[in-house]
N, C-alpha and C positions, 0 to 999 in steps of 0.2 A: 391558862398558864398556871403552874403551881406557885404556891407562896414562896417568896424569896427566902432562902436559908439565912439563918442568923449569922452564920460565918461570913457569907457574902456581904451582908450589911456591915458587919463589924470591920472586915478588912477594907471595904470600900471607904468607910468613914475614916479609918486609919490613913489611907492614901489621900483622901480629901484634906485631912488636917495637915499632912506633910506638904501637899501641893500649896495650900494656903500659906503655910509658914515660909516655904521656899519662894513663893511668889512675892511675899512681902519683902524678903531679903533682896530679891532681884529688883523690885521697885526701888528699894533704898540705894542699891548700887547705882542704878541709872540716875537717881537723884544726886548722889554724891559726885558722880563724874560729870554732872551737868548736862546729861542727855535725856532727862525725863520730860515727856510731854504726854498728852492724852493717848497718843498712838501706842505708847508702851503699856499703858493700862489696858487698852482694848486688845492688843496682841496677847497680853498675859491672860486676860479673861477668856479669850478664844481658845488658846492652847491649853490652859489649865483646865478649863471645862471639858475639852475634848479628851485630855489625858485621864481625868477621873471617869468620864463616860466610857472610855475604852476599857478601863479596868473593871468597871461595873458590868459591862457587856461580856467581858471575858469570864467573870465570876458566874454570871447567869448561864452562860454556855456550858461551863464546866459542870455546874449543878445539874443541868438537863442531860448532859452527856453521860454522867455517872449512871443514870437509870437505863441506858440503852445498851444494846449489844456492842461488842468491841468494834466491829467494822463500821456500824452506823455511828458510833460515838467518834470514831476517828474521822469520818467524813464530816460530821457536825463541827468538830474542832477545826478542821482544815477550812471549811467554808467560813466559819466565824473569823478565823485569823485573816483570811483574804478580805472579807468585808470590813473588818476593823482597820486593817492596813490601808485600804482604800479611803476610809473615813479620815484617818490621820494624814494621808497624802493630800486629800482635799483641803484639810485645815491648813497645811503648810502652803499649798498653792494660794489659798485665799490670803494668808498672812503675807506672802511675798508679793502678790499682784495688786492687792488693794492698798491704796495710800493711807487708809485709816488705821492700818496695823503696822507697828514697828516690826521689821523683819526678825530681828534677834529675839524680841519679846514674844514672837509668834512661834519660834522654834525651841528655845531653851526650856520652857515648861513641859514639853513633851518628854523630857528626860527626868522630871521630878519623881514620877512613880518608881522608876528604877532606883533612884537614890533612897526613896522611902523603903523599898523592899530590902535594900542592902542593910539598912539600919534596923530592920524588923527583929532580928534575933536579940538585940539589946533591949527591946521594949516588950518582951513577952508578958502577957497578962496572966 
């Protein structure tokens, strides 16, 4: 495998920082409304980690697809999207079915990267 591009590292770090910040905010909200327990923390760790991993895998896939022919790159991206969607679905199923995870804390962090991307133009380096 080729060395990971600096852009992929930088953007994944950006997403990870935002996920951490938004996760802390979510933990605080659960605490304020009186519904915090260890399941909130575990659900947050599960989904927050999966969200960052999903973004990293997408970046790695795009990096490798750029070097391929158009048709092969398109197939690579489709396969990656399918597998990453399956990964996120599995995370949601785990978060819902296992009692050690809070359902909401297992779902909400999956949206944190989208929020981070929305704010990206305001934090250009």
